[in-house]
C-alpha positions in Angstrom: 5.1 8.0 -2.5 1.6 9.2 -3.4 -1.1 10.4 -1.0 -3.1 7.2 -1.4 0.0 5.0 -0.6 0.7 7.2 2.4 -2.9 6.7 3.6 -2.8 2.9 3.1 0.4 2.8 5.2 -1.0 5.0 7.9 -4.3 3.0 8.0 -2.4 -0.2 8.6 -0.5 1.6 11.5 -3.9 2.3 13.1 -3.3 6.0 12.9 -6.4 8.1 12.8 -7.4 9.7 9.6 -7.1 13.4 10.7 -3.6 12.9 12.0 -2.6 11.1 8.8 -4.1 14.0 6.7 -2.1 16.5 8.7 1.1 14.6 8.1 0.4 14.3 4.4 -0.4 18.0 4.0 2.9 18.8 5.7 4.7 16.8 3.0 2.5 17.5 -0.1 1.1 20.9 0.6 -2.1 22.3 2.2 -4.4 21.2 -0.6 -3.2 17.6 -0.8 -6.0 16.0 1.1 -8.9 17.1 3.3 -9.7 15.5 6.7 -13.0 14.3 5.2 -11.3 12.5 2.2 -8.7 11.0 4.5 -11.5 9.6 6.7 -13.4 8.2 3.7 -10.2 6.5 2.4 -9.3 5.1 5.8 -12.8 3.6 6.0 -12.4 2.1 2.5 -9.0 0.7 3.3 -10.1 -0.8 6.6 -13.0 -2.5 4.7 -10.4 -4.2 2.5 -11.0 -2.0 -0.6 -7.6 -0.6 -1.8 -8.9 0.7 -5.1 -7.8 4.4 -5.2 -9.4 5.3 -8.5 -11.9 8.2 -8.4 -15.4 6.9 -9.1 -16.8 10.1 -10.5 -17.3 10.1 -14.2 -17.3 13.1 -16.6 -20.7 13.5 -18.2 -20.6 16.4 -20.7 -23.6 18.5 -21.4 -25.3 18.6 -24.8 -23.4 21.7 -25.9 -20.0 20.3 -24.9 -20.9 16.9 -26.4 -21.8 18.4 -29.8 -18.6 20.5 -29.7 -16.6 17.3 -29.2 -18.4 15.6 -32.0 -17.7 18.5 -34.4 -14.0 18.5 -33.3 -13.8 14.7 -33.8 -15.5 15.0 -37.3 -12.9 17.6 -38.3 -10.1 15.3 -37.1 -11.6 12.4 -39.2 -11.9 14.6 -42.3 -8.3 15.9 -41.9 -6.4 12.8 -40.8 -8.7 10.0 -41.9 -9.1 8.5 -38.4 -10.7 9.5 -35.1 -8.8 11.7 -32.7 -6.9 9.2 -30.4 -7.4 11.4 -27.3 -11.1 12.2 -27.9 -13.6 10.5 -25.6 -15.8 7.9 -27.3 -19.1 9.6 -28.2 
């Protein structure tokens, strides 16, 4: 059972977020979830939103972006097709 599944179950039991986070850390380790994240997820679940995907997106800087392009160009020259694990640039 994942942390998010545990939180959904706990939120349906009307358990408070901090208490649920303490129980989850006891099972998954001290860095599994913060009280703040548990509270945020509880609020989300209680509003009916059960999407557990992280909404933050990676936005590489110019230097990283150009390095990825060079790497992808090398891959294309070597193998004749784009690197399948490279992000779309």
